[in-house]
Structures are given as structure tokens and as C-alpha cells.
matplotlib code that plots the C-alpha trace (Angstrom):
import matplotlib.pyplot as plt

x = [-84.8, -81.6, -81.5, -79.5, -77.2, -76.9, -73.6, -74.7, -72.4, -72.0, -71.9, -69.9, -67.0, -68.2, -67.2, -69.2, -70.8, -70.7, -67.2, -65.5, -63.8, -64.2, -67.6, -68.5, -67.3, -67.4, -70.8, -72.2, -70.7, -72.3, -75.7, -75.5, -74.5, -77.5, -79.9, -78.7, -78.1, -80.0, -79.1, -75.3, -75.8, -78.2, -75.6, -72.9, -75.2, -76.1, -72.5, -71.5, -74.2, -73.0, -69.4, -70.4, -72.1, -69.0, -66.8, -68.9, -69.0, -65.3, -64.3, -66.4, -64.9, -61.4, -61.3, -58.1, -57.1, -57.0, -59.0, -57.6, -59.5, -62.6, -63.6, -61.8, -63.4, -67.0, -67.3, -64.3, -65.0, -68.4, -67.4, -67.7, -64.4]
y = [-59.9, -57.9, -54.7, -55.1, -52.1, -50.9, -50.4, -46.8, -43.8, -42.2, -38.5, -36.3, -38.7, -41.0, -44.1, -47.3, -47.4, -51.3, -51.9, -48.6, -48.3, -45.7, -45.8, -47.4, -50.6, -53.9, -54.7, -51.4, -52.0, -55.4, -54.0, -51.1, -53.5, -55.6, -52.6, -51.2, -54.6, -53.5, -49.8, -49.2, -45.6, -45.0, -46.4, -44.1, -41.1, -42.0, -42.4, -39.1, -37.4, -39.1, -38.2, -34.5, -34.7, -36.4, -33.7, -31.0, -32.8, -33.7, -30.1, -28.7, -31.2, -30.4, -26.7, -25.7, -29.2, -30.3, -33.5, -36.3, -37.2, -39.1, -40.4, -43.8, -44.3, -43.4, -43.9, -45.7, -49.1, -49.2, -48.2, -50.9, -52.7]
z = [-20.7, -20.9, -22.9, -26.0, -26.7, -30.2, -32.1, -32.9, -32.6, -29.2, -30.0, -29.9, -29.7, -32.5, -30.7, -30.4, -26.9, -27.0, -28.4, -27.4, -30.7, -33.4, -35.1, -37.5, -35.7, -37.5, -36.1, -37.3, -40.8, -41.0, -39.9, -42.4, -45.3, -44.4, -44.2, -47.5, -49.2, -52.3, -52.3, -52.3, -53.5, -50.6, -48.2, -49.5, -49.3, -45.7, -44.7, -46.3, -44.3, -41.1, -41.9, -42.1, -38.7, -37.3, -38.7, -37.1, -33.7, -33.7, -34.7, -31.9, -29.5, -30.5, -31.5, -33.3, -34.0, -37.7, -38.2, -40.3, -43.4, -42.2, -45.6, -45.3, -41.9, -42.9, -46.6, -48.0, -46.5, -48.2, -51.7, -54.4, -55.0]

ax = plt.figure().add_subplot(projection="3d")
ax.plot(x, y, z, "-o")
ax.set_aspect("equal")
plt.show()
């Protein structure tokens, strides 16, 4: 049986190892929405924590380069509309 790769962030680049795009990719967003279906505040707290880790990794990876605001990428998509 083939090994199924997860749409989890590849650190420190914070790209999806399956899609190759910036994480969270669409598949990761769908998985997270399913996992936190009944707990939107928990999802937002989780994403804020993940965003902090990404900011630390990306800052270390690119010293001296100002990062863009990562909030829309990590938290903004999950906020209630």
C-alpha cells in the first residue's frame, strides 16, 4: 500500500510537501476545518500559535528581511464571515 503524504507544513520554509505551495494549502485548510468543526475559537488559537512558529522560522531563514503580515495566510481565512 502506498504511503500517503500529509499536507503538513515543511519547516522551516512553511510550504506544503505535497502541493509545494505556501502552507496552509487548500487541502490543509479543509482538514483543519473538519478537525475543528465544532471549535472555531480553538482553530483560531491553533492557527495563531502556528503563525508564531512560522514567523520565527521564516525570520531565521531570512535574517534582515522584513516579513509580510502572515495573519491573512494563517488566521484570516478561518475567521468567521
